[in-house]
Each structure stands twice: as structure tokens, then as C-alpha cells.
N, C-alpha and C positions, 0 to 999 in steps of 0.2 A: 622114621626122621629123628636124628638123634635129638637130645633133649636141652633145650638151656637152662641152664642154672639163670641165666638172668628174668624167666619166665615172668619170676614175680612181682617185679617191676612192671611190666605192661600194665596192670591196672590203672598205676600213677598217672601216664602218661600218652599221648594218640602216636608219638613217634614212634616210627618204625626198627624199636631193637627187642634182641632175640625171635626172631626170627624166625632159626634152626636152620637146619641143615638136612640134606638129601643125599648121602655121596659128599660129593661137590661142588653141589649147587644148591637154590632156595625152594626147600620146598612147592609144591608146584600151586595149590592153596594162595603163597604170599605173592606168587608171582600173578596171580591172577587177580588177587586182591589190591597189587599193583598197578595192573594197568588200567582197574576200572578207579583210582583214586588218579590215575593219569587223564584219563577221558571222562570225567566231573570235573577239572579242572578246565581244560580245555571246553567244555562245555560253559561251565561256567564264565569264558571268558568272549566266548562266539556267541551264545546264549542273547537273544534282546529282553531286555526286560519287561515284562508285559506290566504297565501303571496301573490298568483299569482298577485291577481292586485293590494298588495301591491310595488310590487315588480316592477309592469307596469307600475305606477305613478312615482316609484320613479326613475324610467329610464327616462321616459316624463319629467322630470325637471334637469334634467343633469345627474346622481348619476350612476353609474357600481354598482350590486348589488353579494351580493354574501351569498351564503347560511349558514350557522350553526348550533349545534348540542348541546345541554350542557352535562352532564354524565346521565340524568336522559332519558334512554330508551321514557321511555310512562309515557303520563298522573299521570296514576296511583300513580308506581315512582318517578314522580316530584311534587305531594303533599304528599306524604310522606315522602321524603328525600330531603329538602331544602336543603341539602349542595352539593347533587349533578347536582343541579340545576345553582349551581355555579360555575362550574368547567365544559372548554370543552372534546369533546368527539376523539381521536388521529384521526380522519378525519380532521373535524375542527384544528384541533393545527397546523395539516398541512401544510394545504389551507392557513392557516396568516403565515407560513414560509414562503411559496412561493409570497401569497402576497408582505411581506413584501421585497424584493429582487426586487420587483416594487419600492419598494416607496421613498422615502426623507423624513424620519419623519414625517409626519404629523401633525398641532397643538392640532385637533382637530379630533377626529374619532366618528360618528353616532352608534350606534348600537342600533339597536328595538326586543324587545326581548317578546315573547307574555305572561308571567307573568303569571298572573290572570281575564284577563277580553280579550278576544279572539274582541267581542265585542271595546272595546278602541280601538287595532293596528287597525282593522279593517275600523274605523270609522274617528279615529280623529292624525293619525299617519301625509295621507297624508297633509289635511288642513294649521297642525303645521311645515310640514318642506317646505310647500309652505312661508309662514311669512320668516320662521329661516333662508334659504341659503342666498336669498337678504339681509339680516341685516347682515350676516356673513360676508358677498364678502364686503357691504362696512366694516365696520371693519378694512380689511386686514387679518384675520386671515386665517390660512390656512386649510380649511379642509379638509379631507380624499376624492381623488373623487369615493371611493368604501361604501355605507353603507349599512351593513353587517345584515341578519333580520336571529336571535338566533332560535329553538325551546326551550318548554322547559326550557328556562330559566328563570331567579332571576337578580336581579340587580347588584350583584359580578360579572357575565359573563363579565361584561364589562370591570374590571378591567382586567384582563388575555388578550383580546384580544387587549385594551388600549394596554400595556406593550408589547405582541407578536411587535405590529405596531413600538416601537419605538415614540407614541400617547404623547403629552404633558395633554393631557386633554383628560377623556372619556365619552362620554354622553351617558346616553341609557335615550329612547324611552319604555315602557312598560305596560304593561295595571294592573290596581289596583284592589284591593279585593276592588268588586262590594258592594258596600250598597245598600241597599231596595229602595233606591229613586237615585243611578249611575251607574249602573251597566256597564257601557259603557268608565269611568274617566279612562282617564290616566296619567300617572304620570311620570317626567324627571330628573334626577338625574346624577349631576354628580364631576363629581375624577379626581382633578388635582393629577400627578405623578400614576396615574393608574398601578395598581399591584395587585399579590394577597396577601394575606391581609388585605386593607385595611375594614378601620369600617366605621359604618354609620354614624360617627361623622365625618366622614372625610369628608364627600360626604354636597351636595345641595340639594334642593327637589324642585320641582316648580308641584303639585300635581291640582290636580280636573281638570285637562283642556279635558271639554265637550262643547257639546251645556247645558246652559244652568246653567253651570259654567263658569273658566279662559276660558275666548276666547282667539283664537289663537293667536291673535294678540298681546294680554298683553302677554300670555303666552313666544311667541317670541319677545318680550320689555327684560322679565328678563331675557330669556335664553342667547341673546346675550348681555347683560351688566353681567352677571356672569360668561363666558366664554371669558368675553374681560376681567373683574376684577380679575377673579382666575388666567391666564396669566400671567398677568400686576403682580400680587401679590405672587405669587408661589402656592395658599392653593386655599384649598374649604374643606365645613365643619363649625364648632359652631364658626368659624373664621372672614368668608366672611359674610357682612349682606347684603342683597338685599339693593339694592339701589337706583333701576331703579326709580323710581320715580322723588327721585328730579336729579335724570340725566335727564331729560325731564320737569323737572321743572317744573312737576306738579302733581297732586294727584292723576289723573285722569290712573296714569303706570301700578297700584293696584287694581285689581277686586278683590270687595267680594266675598268668599267663601264662594259658596253656598251648605249646606247638602252636601258636603265629602265627597270620597271614607278616607278608610285606608292607606299607604302606604305598598308595600310589598317588603321585604327586603328578 
């Protein structure tokens, strides 16, 4: 195998660079690594999320848990009909009506959606929520006592949840479309005054939350800053810029984005 002069750069990125060659082809080991990464990405999209450990972990953190489902009744429908993944089914709507009777219009509601990566939800949600909870509590923001776990969910599903509960801010944690180096990347979407019909330009996104990507602590810092400013300024989206680095007085609040995934809407 011929050596590649870029080999020294590989330690800085998960991207497929400096793969070397054997004759006019890639080395067998790199072909096999690519096939493995492709298989992992396909599994991340098709495999159903095991919400049970997530629910157990959230309860251990002090949250109640409520299960919801979109109008996409199975995975094939979810992938073919993104519009149905943005809408709650009737039983879920009824559960939210019952839940609202017990609440006093929380400022922030958290929704966890499977999205396009089961691995992301199973691996990243609990470490992130462990970091986020104490930070939001320290700011005095009133968080809904229940976290809603939604199956076959798209980002906009959180709009309907937030509207039904009278929340000022909806926060969706969702599995992002996997890349060939990041099958388990979690995205966070914040939407002020959530309601059906909100556009993606009206949301803020924190992407690539995973080991090897944006660290949980830094993601929690960004989320807390954006939530606080969204509630103060009454907006999210293109008009709300992330200033968490200045908030901490240090550029260390912003982690470099490493070979990330594509946000999923």
C-alpha cells in the first residue's frame, strides 16, 4: 500500500481523508470500514428506538415521562410521509389535553423524538439532560415536569406539543440524519411560541451532539443560553444568534464542529 502524505492529518478529523491506495484501488481495510459505516448509518435510520432505558434514566433525574406518537404509524410511512411525522395521533392529543389540566403553562417543554437515528436518542439524550437540568434550574426557568418521548417524530411535532401545553418554548431533542462518520448525532431545536405552522427559520438548532462532536457540557451551555434569551426576547430563529461564548466570557464555550450530520426536519 502506498503511503499518503496526508496521513498526519487524519488525527484531526473523522472525515475520510488519506485513505491510501493499493495499485489503483482503495486498500481492502478502508473498503471494509466504509461498508461498516454505511451499514451503521442504515441501522440508525431503520432501527426502532428503545425508549425504555431513556424513560428510566429521565425518571431517575426527577422527570415524569409521557409517551406520544405521530400520525406516521410505522417506519416506512414515517420515511415516505414526513408531513405525518410532524403531527400527533389522536390518542397523543388526548393525553396532552389531560396533561394540560394538571399544569400551569410551563415556560419550557422538552420533547424527545426518534428522528432519523435511534442510536442518537439511546446514547446522547440522558447525558445531555443530566447537564441541562441543573443549568436551567439555576436560571429560574420553569421546565415542564414531564418529558415527552415521541415515536416516528419530526422536529415540528414539538410545536404541537408546546402549543397544547401552553408552553412558551418547545425544545426538541431528536436523532439527526446519520453521516458515514456519525450515525449517533443528536440535534436540539428550540422554538419560541410553538404552534402548528412554525417555519424552520423560526427555530434555533444545536447540532452534532455526540462523543467526538459537540460535548454534552457545551451543548447544555448553548441550550441554556438560547432558552434564556428566547424567553427574554420573545423569539427564536434567524434573529437569535448564539452568544453563549460571550456569556461565559470565553471562546471555550464553542466547540469545533467535527464531521457533523445533516439536521433533520
